[in-house]
C-alpha positions in Angstrom: -5.8 -105.5 7.2 -4.8 -104.1 10.5 -1.0 -104.4 11.0 -0.7 -102.3 14.2 -2.5 -99.8 16.4 -4.9 -97.5 14.6 -3.6 -94.1 13.8 0.1 -95.1 14.0 2.5 -94.0 11.2 5.2 -96.4 12.4 6.4 -99.2 10.1 4.5 -102.3 11.1 6.5 -105.3 12.2 5.5 -108.8 13.5 7.4 -111.1 15.9 6.9 -114.8 16.1 7.2 -115.0 19.9 8.2 -118.7 20.3 10.5 -121.4 19.0 9.6 -125.1 18.6 11.0 -126.1 22.0 10.4 -122.8 23.8 10.2 -123.0 27.6 11.2 -120.4 30.1 13.1 -121.8 33.2 11.6 -119.4 35.7 8.1 -118.5 34.6 5.3 -119.5 32.2 5.7 -118.5 28.6 2.7 -116.1 28.8 4.4 -114.4 31.8 7.6 -114.2 29.8 5.7 -112.4 27.0 4.1 -110.0 29.5 7.5 -109.1 30.9 9.1 -108.6 27.5 6.2 -106.6 25.9 7.6 -103.1 26.7 11.0 -104.1 25.2 9.3 -105.5 22.1 7.4 -102.3 21.6 10.6 -100.3 22.0 12.2 -102.3 19.2 9.3 -101.3 16.9 7.1 -104.4 17.0 3.4 -103.8 16.3 2.1 -107.4 16.3 2.9 -110.5 18.3 2.2 -113.9 16.8 1.5 -116.3 19.7 1.8 -120.1 19.6 -1.5 -122.0 19.6 -3.0 -121.2 23.0 -5.3 -124.3 23.1 -4.9 -127.5 25.2 -2.7 -130.1 23.4 -2.9 -133.9 23.5 0.1 -133.9 25.9 1.1 -131.7 28.8 4.1 -130.5 26.9 2.4 -130.3 23.6 2.8 -127.1 21.6 -0.8 -126.8 20.5 -0.4 -128.0 17.0 -1.4 -131.4 18.5 -4.8 -129.8 19.1 -7.0 -131.5 21.6 -9.5 -128.9 22.8 -9.5 -125.5 21.1 -11.9 -124.1 23.8 -9.5 -124.9 26.7 -7.0 -122.1 27.0 -5.5 -123.4 30.2 -8.7 -123.5 32.3 -9.6 -127.2 32.7 -7.6 -130.2 34.1 -7.2 -132.1 30.9 -4.2 -134.1 29.4 -2.3 -133.9 32.7 -2.6 -130.3 33.8 -4.7 -127.2 33.9 -2.1 -125.1 32.2 -1.1 -125.6 28.6 2.6 -125.8 27.8 2.5 -122.0 27.7 0.7 -121.3 30.9 -2.8 -120.8 32.3 -5.7 -118.9 30.8 -5.2 -116.2 33.3 -1.6 -115.8 32.3 -2.6 -115.7 28.6 -5.2 -113.0 29.1 -2.9 -110.9 31.3 -0.1 -111.1 28.6 -2.6 -110.1 25.8 -3.7 -107.1 27.9 -0.1 -106.1 28.5 0.6 -106.3 24.8 -2.3 -104.0 24.0 -1.2 -101.5 26.7 2.1 -101.4 24.8 0.3 -100.7 21.5 0.9 -104.1 20.1 -1.7 -106.4 18.5 -2.0 -110.1 19.2 -2.2 -112.8 16.5 -3.6 -116.2 17.4 -2.2 -119.3 15.8 -5.4 -121.2 14.7 -5.0 -125.0 14.3 -8.3 -126.0 12.6 -7.3 -128.9 10.4 -7.0 -131.8 12.8 -7.4 -133.1 16.3 -5.2 -135.4 18.5 -5.5 -137.2 21.8 -9.1 -138.6 21.6 -10.7 -139.8 24.8 -12.0 -143.1 23.5 -12.3 -145.4 20.5 -15.2 -145.9 18.1 -16.0 -148.6 15.6 -16.7 -147.8 11.9 -15.8 -148.8 8.4 -12.9 -147.3 6.5 -10.7 -147.7 3.4 -6.9 -147.6 3.5 -5.4 -145.4 0.8 -2.0 -144.9 -0.8 -0.2 -142.2 1.3 1.4 -141.0 -2.0 -1.9 -140.9 -3.8 -4.9 -140.6 -1.5 -7.3 -141.0 -4.4 -6.1 -144.7 -4.8 -7.5 -147.3 -2.5 -5.0 -150.0 -1.5 -7.4 -152.1 0.6 -11.1 -152.9 0.5 -13.5 -151.3 2.9 -13.3 -153.0 6.3 -14.1 -152.5 10.0 -11.8 -150.2 11.9 -11.4 -149.1 15.5 -10.2 -145.5 15.7 -9.4 -143.0 18.5 -12.0 -140.5 17.2 -14.3 -139.6 20.2 -13.6 -136.4 22.0 -15.7 -136.1 25.1 -13.6 -133.6 27.0 -14.3 -135.1 30.4 -11.9 -132.7 32.1 -14.4 -129.9 31.7 -16.4 -131.7 34.5 -19.7 -131.1 32.7 -19.1 -127.4 32.2 -20.7 -126.4 28.9 -18.8 -123.7 27.0 -21.4 -121.6 25.3 -20.9 -118.6 23.1 -23.3 -116.1 21.4 -22.4 -115.1 17.9 -24.1 -112.1 16.4 -23.7 -111.5 12.7 -25.5 -110.6 9.6 -26.8 -114.2 9.6 -28.5 -113.7 12.9 -27.9 -114.9 16.4 -26.5 -118.4 17.3 -26.2 -119.8 20.8 -24.9 -123.2 21.5 -22.4 -125.4 23.3 -19.0 -126.2 21.8 -19.0 -129.4 19.8 -18.0 -132.9 21.0 -16.2 -134.5 18.1 -17.1 -138.0 17.0 -16.4 -140.2 13.9 -19.4 -139.0 12.1 -17.8 -135.5 11.7 -14.3 -136.8 11.0 -13.2 -138.1 7.6 -9.7 -139.6 8.1 -7.2 -141.1 10.6 -3.8 -142.7 10.7 -4.3 -145.7 13.1 -6.5 -148.7 13.2 -6.5 -150.1 16.7 -8.4 -153.2 15.7 -5.5 -154.5 13.5 -2.8 -152.4 15.1 -2.1 -150.9 11.7 -1.0 -147.5 10.7 -1.5 -145.7 7.4 -4.0 -143.3 5.9 -7.6 -144.4 6.4 -10.7 -142.7 4.8 -13.8 -143.2 6.8 -16.3 -144.7 4.3 -19.8 -144.9 5.8 -22.7 -143.6 3.8 -22.8 -140.4 5.9 -19.3 -139.5 4.8 -18.5 -137.6 1.6 -14.8 -138.6 1.2 -12.0 -136.2 0.8 -12.8 -132.6 0.0 -12.2 -131.5 -3.6 -11.1 -128.0 -2.4 -7.7 -128.9 -1.1 -4.2 -129.0 -2.5 -3.6 -131.7 -5.2 -0.2 -132.8 -3.8 -0.3 -136.6 -3.1 -3.4 -136.7 -5.4 -5.5 -135.1 -2.7 -3.9 -133.5 0.4 -7.0 -133.3 2.6 -5.4 -135.7 5.1 -2.3 -134.4 7.0 -2.2 -136.1 10.4 -4.1 -137.3 13.5 -7.9 -137.1 13.2 -8.9 -135.2 10.1 -11.9 -132.9 10.5 -14.6 -132.7 7.9 -15.0 -128.9 7.4 -18.1 -129.5 5.2 -20.2 -130.8 8.1 -22.6 -128.1 9.3 -22.0 -128.8 13.0 -18.2 -128.6 12.5 -18.6 -125.3 10.6 -20.8 -123.8 13.3 -18.4 -124.8 16.1 -15.3 -123.4 14.4 -17.1 -120.2 13.3 -18.1 -119.6 16.9 -14.6 -120.4 18.2 -13.1 -117.9 15.8 -15.2 -115.0 17.2 -14.9 -116.3 20.8 -11.1 -116.5 20.8 -10.8 -113.0 19.4 -13.2 -111.6 22.0 -11.7 -113.6 24.9 -8.1 -112.6 24.2 -8.6 -109.2 22.5 -6.6 -110.5 19.5 -6.7 -108.8 16.1 -6.2 -111.7 13.8 -5.1 -115.2 12.9 -2.1 -117.2 11.6 -3.9 -120.0 9.8 -2.0 -123.3 10.1 -1.8 -126.0 7.3 -4.2 -124.5 4.8 -3.1 -126.9 2.1 -5.1 -129.6 3.9 -8.3 -127.6 4.7 -11.4 -127.1 2.5 -10.8 -123.7 0.9 -14.5 -122.8 0.9 -14.7 -123.4 4.6 -11.6 -121.4 5.3 -12.7 -118.4 3.2 -16.0 -118.4 5.0 -14.2 -118.7 8.4 -12.2 -115.5 7.6 -15.2 -113.6 6.3 -17.4 -114.5 9.2 -14.9 -113.5 11.8 -14.5 -110.2 9.9 -18.2 -109.6 10.1 -18.0 -109.9 13.9 -18.4 -106.5 15.6 -15.1 -104.6 15.7 -13.2 -107.1 13.4 -13.7 -105.6 10.0 -9.9 -105.2 9.5 -9.0 -108.6 10.9 -5.5 -109.6 10.0 -5.0 -113.1 8.5 -1.8 -114.8 7.3 -1.8 -118.3 5.9 0.8 -121.0 6.0 1.0 -122.7 2.6 4.4 -124.3 2.7 5.9 -124.4 -0.7 9.0 -122.9 -2.2 7.4 -122.8 -5.6 5.4 -119.7 -6.3 3.5 -121.4 -9.0 1.7 -123.5 -6.4 0.9 -120.6 -4.2 -0.7 -118.3 -6.8 -3.9 -120.4 -7.2 -4.5 -120.1 -3.5 -4.0 -116.3 -3.5 -6.6 -116.1 -6.3 -9.0 -118.4 -4.4 -8.9 -116.3 -1.3 -9.7 -113.0 -3.1 -7.4 -110.9 -0.9 -8.9 -112.2 2.4 -5.6 -113.5 3.7 -1.9 -112.8 3.2 0.6 -115.6 2.8 4.1 -116.3 4.2 6.7 -115.8 1.5 8.2 -119.3 1.6 9.9 -118.9 -1.8 11.9 -116.0 -0.4 12.8 -118.0 2.7 14.1 -120.7 0.4 16.2 -118.1 -1.5 17.7 -117.0 1.8 18.5 -120.7 2.6 20.2 -121.2 -0.7 22.2 -117.9 -0.3 23.4 -119.0 3.1 24.5 -122.4 1.7 26.2 -121.1 -1.5 28.0 -118.2 0.0 29.9 -116.0 -2.4 28.9 -118.1 -5.4 25.2 -116.9 -4.9 24.2 -114.0 -7.1 22.6 -111.4 -4.8 21.0 -109.7 -7.8 18.6 -112.7 -8.0 17.6 -112.8 -4.3 14.0 -111.9 -5.0 13.5 -114.0 -8.1 10.5 -116.3 -7.8 9.4 -114.7 -4.5 5.9 -113.7 -3.5 7.1 -110.2 -2.4 8.3 -109.5 -5.9 5.2 -110.6 -7.6 2.5 -109.5 -5.1 4.1 -107.4 -2.3 0.7 -106.6 -0.7 0.1 -110.3 -0.1 3.5 -111.2 1.3 4.5 -111.8 4.9 8.3 -112.0 4.6 10.4 -113.9 7.1 14.0 -115.2 7.4 13.6 -118.3 9.5 11.3 -120.2 11.9 13.7 -123.0 12.9 17.4 -123.0 12.0 17.5 -123.5 8.2 19.2 -120.2 7.2 22.9 -120.2 8.3 24.2 -117.3 10.4 26.5 -116.2 7.5 23.4 -114.8 5.7 20.9 -114.0 8.5 21.8 -110.4 9.0 21.6 -109.7 5.2 18.3 -111.5 5.0 16.8 -109.5 7.9 18.1 -106.2 6.2 16.2 -107.3 3.1 12.9 -107.8 4.8 13.1 -105.1 7.5 14.5 -102.1 5.6 12.7 -102.4 2.2 9.3 -100.9 1.3 7.7 -104.2 0.1 6.2 -106.9 2.2 5.2 -107.2 5.8 8.2 -108.6 7.9 8.0 -111.2 10.6 11.0 -111.7 13.0 11.7 -115.0 14.6 12.1 -115.2 18.4 15.0 -117.6 18.0 17.1 -115.0 16.2 16.3 -112.3 18.8 16.4 -114.0 22.2 18.9 -116.5 23.7 17.7 -120.1 23.3 19.2 -123.6 22.8 18.0 -124.1 19.3 19.5 -121.5 16.9 20.6 -118.4 18.8 23.6 -116.5 17.6 24.7 -113.5 19.6 26.1 -111.5 16.6 22.9 -112.0 14.6 20.8 -110.9 17.6 22.9 -107.8 18.1 22.6 -106.8 14.4 18.9 -107.7 14.3 18.1 -105.2 17.1 20.0 -102.5 15.3 18.1 -103.3 12.1 14.7 -103.2 13.9 15.5 -99.7 15.3 16.6 -98.6 11.8 13.2 -99.9 10.5 11.4 -98.0 13.2 13.2 -94.7 12.7 14.6 -94.4 9.2 13.3 -97.0 6.6 10.5 -94.9 5.1 9.7 -93.4 1.7 10.3 -94.4 -1.9 12.9 -97.1 -2.6 15.5 -97.2 -5.3 17.5 -100.4 -5.9 21.1 -100.6 -7.0 21.4 -104.3 -7.7 24.4 -104.1 -10.1 27.0 -106.4 -8.7 27.0 -110.1 -8.0 28.3 -110.0 -4.5 27.4 -106.5 -3.3 24.0 -104.8 -3.7 22.4 -101.7 -2.3 19.2 -99.7 -2.0 18.1 -96.3 -0.8 15.0 -95.3 1.2 14.4 -91.7 0.4 12.5 -90.8 3.5 9.3 -88.9 4.0 8.2 -85.7 5.8 8.9 -87.2 9.2 11.9 -89.6 8.5 15.2 -88.9 6.8 15.5 -92.3 5.1 18.6 -94.5 4.9 21.0 -96.3 2.6 21.6 -100.1 2.9 24.5 -102.1 1.5 24.8 -105.9 1.6 27.5 -108.3 0.6 27.8 -112.1 0.7 31.6 -112.2 0.4 33.4 -111.2 3.7 36.7 -111.3 1.9 35.8 -108.3 -0.3 37.9 -105.2 0.4 35.4 -102.6 1.8 37.5 -99.8 0.4 37.1 -101.0 -3.1 33.7 -102.8 -3.0 31.4 -99.8 -2.9 27.9 -99.2 -4.3 27.4 -95.8 -5.9 23.9 -94.5 -5.0 21.9 -91.3 -5.2 20.3 -90.1 -1.9 18.0 -87.6 -3.5 17.6 -84.3 -1.6 20.6 -84.6 0.6 23.2 -83.0 -1.7 26.4 -82.1 0.0 25.5 -83.9 3.2 27.5 -86.5 5.1 26.2 -89.9 5.9 27.6 -92.1 8.7 27.3 -95.8 9.6 24.5 -96.7 12.0 26.8 -99.3 13.5 30.0 -97.2 13.7 29.5 -93.5 13.5 33.2 -92.9 12.8 32.7 -94.3 9.3 31.4 -91.6 6.9 30.5 -91.1 3.3 30.5 -87.7 1.6 27.6 -86.9 -0.8 28.4 -84.8 -3.8 26.3 -81.8 -5.0 24.3 -84.1 -7.3 23.3 -86.4 -4.5 25.7 -89.3 -5.2 27.8 -91.2 -2.8 30.0 -94.3 -2.8 28.7 -96.5 0.0 30.9 -99.5 1.2 29.7 -102.6 2.9 31.3 -103.7 6.2 33.2 -106.8 7.4 29.9 -108.1 8.7 28.4 -107.8 5.2 25.6 -105.5 6.3 25.8 -101.7 6.5 23.1 -99.1 7.1 24.0 -95.4 6.4 22.0 -92.4 7.8 22.5 -88.7 7.4 24.7 -87.2 10.0 22.7 -85.3 12.5 19.7 -87.6 12.4 18.9 -89.5 15.5 16.8 -92.5 16.5 
C-alpha cells in the first residue's frame, strides 16, 4: 500500500488530524489543516487522516453521525452548508495543499449506518435482545421508524458519477435511502420505544452472517443500519468510494466500525476502489476495536492483506503500562500485540482520546516511532494545544521523536530488553542514515548513572554518541562497538553519533 509520496525513502508516518471535540476558534478546521500542512511535512508526516468529511445529522456533528456521504459541505442541509469542519471548497483546498507538501490524504469512511432521517416510514419489525441479537424478545409488530433519507437540501440537484472499472461503466444518481434497504434501527416512534429492532418484511434478509459474533451477531451498531447485501446500496457505496477519492485526491481510507459491516461487501469495496484508475496502491486501515488479538486474527485472514488494522492490543498495553507505573514489566510491552505477530498489518498508535497517562506517552511514542516494525499514527491531541488531553512536555518530546524518526531511525534493529524497568534498542542505520540508540524507563526514581543499558552500535567503534535532547550528555563507544547508554529523568532518551545532524 502507498504510505507516502512515490519515490520517497523517508520513513512514512501518519497523523490523525483531529480530536473528538476539535474546533478552531478563528478558522474552519480545513483551513487550519491547510495552514499547518508545511509544518506537518517538516516534522516528517507523509499521510494525514482526516475526520469524516460528510454532512452529519447535526450542524456540529463530527461525521460519524453520517447523514449524506455525498455532501462535503456543498448543500444547505442539517442547519448549514458547511460541515463541522468547513465547506467543500475549504476541504479541497486543504487536500491540494497537503499534496503540494508531499503528504497523502486519508478519508475516514463511515459506511455502516446513517442518522438524521428526513421522515418516518411504517413497516414491521421484531425487537431483539441487545446482548444477543439472535434472540427475539417480542413478536413481529408494526413500527414507525425514521428511515427515509430524501436529502431535500440538495434542492433537486442529482449527484451523478461515472465509474469505469473492469466490470464496465456505471452511471447513476446517488441513492435515496428507505426502509427497504435498511435492516435495523433503535427507535419505534409508534410506541415511543427504544431498543434494537430488526426489520422483518419478506424483502429483508435479517442480520448478515458475515459480521462479528459479539452479542450473538454484531451487525447492528447504532442509528439506521444499512443492508450491505442490497444491490442498490452496494452500487451507491462503490460509486461513492471512487468519487470521494477522485474529488479530494485522497489516497486511501480509514474504515470505521468494521465489526458491524458485512465482510464480503467491505472486501469488495476495497478491491473495487483499488481497480479504479490510479488507485492500485490504495491505502486502507480498518478499525476493529478489541484488545484481544485472538479476535482480530480471523478478520486479518478474511481480508487477505487488503487492509491493515489498528493495533488496539498494543494501545491497551500502553494504557496498562501508564496505570501500573514501575510495577509494569517493560520487557512484555509487545506481548499480545499485532505488531509483534504481523508487523506488516499493524498501524500502531498511542492514543486517540486520553486513555494513556502522560507518565508513559513519551515512551509509547518512542516505541512506535523509532522501531522498524509497524506503521505509526500520531494523535493530534498529543501534538497540538487543545482542551481535551494536551500536555506541553509530551508535545515537546513528541516533536523531537518525530524528527528522530525522519532523520535517524533507519536500518536493522536489535533489541536489548533485559531489565524490567529499563529497556533499549539500536537502529543500525543504512547508507543514508547513521541510525540511533533508544533507551526507555518507566521508573523516574532510577539513578541514571547506574541504570544503563549496554548495547552494541555496530560499525561505530571508538565513536562518541550524544543525547538528541541534550548534546552535553555523551557516551563513549569502545573498540568492539559497545556502549553503556543511560535513560534520562524524563524516562526517554535518544542517542545519535556525534557529528551527525538532522
